[in-house]
C-alpha atoms as a printed R data frame, in Angstrom:
    type eleno elety resid chain resno      x       y      z
1   ATOM     1    CA   MET     A     1 72.525 -28.620 52.493
2   ATOM     2    CA   SER     A     2 70.736 -30.988 54.890
3   ATOM     3    CA   LEU     A     3 70.140 -29.196 58.178
4   ATOM     4    CA   SER     A     4 69.865 -30.996 61.502
5   ATOM     5    CA   GLN     A     5 66.554 -31.110 63.342
6   ATOM     6    CA   ALA     A     6 68.009 -28.750 65.963
7   ATOM     7    CA   GLN     A     7 68.951 -26.218 63.267
8   ATOM     8    CA   LYS     A     8 65.497 -26.456 61.703
9   ATOM     9    CA   LYS     A     9 63.896 -25.932 65.102
10  ATOM    10    CA   ALA     A    10 66.036 -22.831 65.708
11  ATOM    11    CA   PHE     A    11 65.197 -21.497 62.244
12  ATOM    12    CA   ARG     A    12 61.453 -22.079 62.826
13  ATOM    13    CA   SER     A    13 61.780 -20.071 66.028
14  ATOM    14    CA   ILE     A    14 63.449 -17.196 64.152
15  ATOM    15    CA   GLY     A    15 61.008 -17.469 61.242
16  ATOM    16    CA   HIS     A    16 57.953 -17.271 63.468
17  ATOM    17    CA   HIS     A    17 58.484 -13.521 63.852
18  ATOM    18    CA   LEU     A    18 59.265 -12.788 60.199
19  ATOM    19    CA   ASP     A    19 56.884 -11.202 57.728
20  ATOM    20    CA   PRO     A    20 56.683 -12.615 54.196
21  ATOM    21    CA   VAL     A    21 59.144 -10.862 51.882
22  ATOM    22    CA   VAL     A    22 58.044 -12.625 48.692
23  ATOM    23    CA   THR     A    23 54.460 -13.283 47.614
24  ATOM    24    CA   VAL     A    24 53.626 -15.651 44.779
25  ATOM    25    CA   SER     A    25 50.183 -15.124 43.284
26  ATOM    26    CA   GLU     A    26 48.283 -16.962 40.580
27  ATOM    27    CA   ASN     A    27 50.659 -15.345 38.068
28  ATOM    28    CA   GLY     A    28 53.221 -17.889 39.265
29  ATOM    29    CA   ALA     A    29 56.988 -17.648 39.425
30  ATOM    30    CA   SER     A    30 57.533 -14.690 37.106
31  ATOM    31    CA   GLU     A    31 60.979 -13.232 36.464
32  ATOM    32    CA   GLY     A    32 60.226 -10.525 39.035
33  ATOM    33    CA   VAL     A    33 59.245 -13.058 41.701
34  ATOM    34    CA   LEU     A    34 62.341 -15.161 41.055
35  ATOM    35    CA   ALA     A    35 64.593 -12.075 41.138
36  ATOM    36    CA   GLU     A    36 63.059 -10.952 44.438
37  ATOM    37    CA   LEU     A    37 63.408 -14.474 45.862
38  ATOM    38    CA   GLU     A    38 67.084 -14.538 44.861
39  ATOM    39    CA   ARG     A    39 67.726 -11.106 46.408
40  ATOM    40    CA   ALA     A    40 65.845 -11.952 49.613
41  ATOM    41    CA   LEU     A    41 67.682 -15.260 50.123
42  ATOM    42    CA   SER     A    42 71.053 -13.620 49.445
43  ATOM    43    CA   ASP     A    43 70.357 -10.777 51.867
44  ATOM    44    CA   HIS     A    44 68.401 -12.507 54.619
45  ATOM    45    CA   GLU     A    45 69.236 -16.250 54.254
46  ATOM    46    CA   LEU     A    46 66.018 -17.196 56.103
47  ATOM    47    CA   ILE     A    47 62.817 -15.825 54.574
48  ATOM    48    CA   LYS     A    48 59.086 -16.303 54.718
49  ATOM    49    CA   VAL     A    49 57.236 -16.688 51.405
50  ATOM    50    CA   LYS     A    50 53.483 -16.315 50.957
51  ATOM    51    CA   LEU     A    51 51.940 -18.634 48.389
52  ATOM    52    CA   ALA     A    52 48.689 -16.829 47.529
53  ATOM    53    CA   LEU     A    53 47.207 -19.761 45.628
54  ATOM    54    CA   PRO     A    54 43.835 -21.271 46.590
55  ATOM    55    CA   GLU     A    55 44.630 -24.948 45.917
56  ATOM    56    CA   ARG     A    56 46.962 -26.902 48.205
57  ATOM    57    CA   ASP     A    57 48.371 -28.942 45.308
58  ATOM    58    CA   ASP     A    58 49.151 -25.739 43.384
59  ATOM    59    CA   ARG     A    59 50.931 -24.295 46.437
60  ATOM    60    CA   ARG     A    60 53.002 -27.489 46.836
61  ATOM    61    CA   ALA     A    61 53.974 -27.470 43.133
62  ATOM    62    CA   MET     A    62 54.885 -23.763 43.277
63  ATOM    63    CA   LEU     A    63 56.968 -24.256 46.428
64  ATOM    64    CA   ASP     A    64 58.783 -27.182 44.814
65  ATOM    65    CA   GLU     A    65 59.570 -24.979 41.797
66  ATOM    66    CA   LEU     A    66 60.820 -22.104 43.973
67  ATOM    67    CA   VAL     A    67 63.050 -24.415 46.022
68  ATOM    68    CA   LYS     A    68 64.468 -26.094 42.924
69  ATOM    69    CA   THR     A    69 65.106 -22.773 41.153
70  ATOM    70    CA   SER     A    70 66.655 -21.003 44.147
71  ATOM    71    CA   GLY     A    71 68.608 -23.857 45.708
72  ATOM    72    CA   ALA     A    72 66.944 -23.107 49.047
73  ATOM    73    CA   GLU     A    73 65.744 -25.607 51.620
74  ATOM    74    CA   THR     A    74 62.198 -25.693 52.952
75  ATOM    75    CA   ILE     A    75 62.249 -25.360 56.741
76  ATOM    76    CA   GLN     A    76 58.496 -25.326 57.324
77  ATOM    77    CA   THR     A    77 55.171 -24.842 55.575
78  ATOM    78    CA   ILE     A    78 51.965 -23.849 57.306
79  ATOM    79    CA   GLY     A    79 48.946 -23.126 55.142
80  ATOM    80    CA   LYS     A    80 49.947 -20.516 52.591
81  ATOM    81    CA   MET     A    81 53.257 -19.651 54.276
82  ATOM    82    CA   ALA     A    82 56.626 -21.289 53.679
83  ATOM    83    CA   LEU     A    83 59.905 -20.714 55.481
84  ATOM    84    CA   LEU     A    84 62.940 -21.068 53.204
85  ATOM    85    CA   TYR     A    85 66.648 -21.048 54.008
86  ATOM    86    CA   ARG     A    86 69.740 -20.757 51.861
87  ATOM    87    CA   ARG     A    87 73.125 -20.162 53.479
88  ATOM    88    CA   ASN     A    88 75.142 -17.212 52.260
89  ATOM    89    CA   PRO     A    89 78.695 -17.184 53.681
90  ATOM    90    CA   GLN     A    90 79.085 -13.512 52.662
91  ATOM    91    CA   ALA     A    91 75.729 -12.369 54.059
92  ATOM    92    CA   ASN     A    92 75.601  -8.841 55.442
93  ATOM    93    CA   PRO     A    93 75.289  -9.193 59.249
94  ATOM    94    CA   LYS     A    94 72.865  -6.264 59.317
95  ATOM    95    CA   LEU     A    95 70.501  -7.967 56.835
96  ATOM    96    CA   SER     A    96 70.844 -11.682 57.579
97  ATOM    97    CA   ASN     A    97 68.071 -12.935 59.875
98  ATOM    98    CA   ILE     A    98 70.404 -15.724 61.036
99  ATOM    99    CA   LYS     A    99 73.410 -13.498 61.810
100 ATOM   100    CA   ARG     A   100 71.249 -10.869 63.557
101 ATOM   101    CA   PHE     A   101 69.692 -13.578 65.736
102 ATOM   102    CA   GLU     A   102 73.122 -15.041 66.587
103 ATOM   103    CA   GLU     A   103 74.531 -11.632 67.477
104 ATOM   104    CA   HIS     A   104 71.491 -10.704 69.556
105 ATOM   105    CA   HIS     A   105 71.625 -14.010 71.442
106 ATOM   106    CA   GLY     A   106 75.408 -14.131 71.795
107 ATOM   107    CA   ARG     A   107 75.927 -17.170 69.559
108 ATOM   108    CA   ARG     A   108 78.588 -17.730 66.953
């Protein structure tokens, strides 16, 4: 995918105002978590994920697994929050955080 620094900066700006839509606890990446991650990325393209794990190394390993499994790209991580992006060319404009931002700000 390989986004430019300008794209990542724009996505961080959009992501700042998002609430986490997926939370991963100490139970790890269960089928339910992976299904919700898949749905959220398909619908919203840009999502915030909460990694509710106490150890930094465990959070990093979990994030790596989520990114590998979903095919998403990590835009930013701060503490227990991660911002992930996966482009969906058929995304619903009413659900996609990217498309809603572009429409609201007159970009295409």
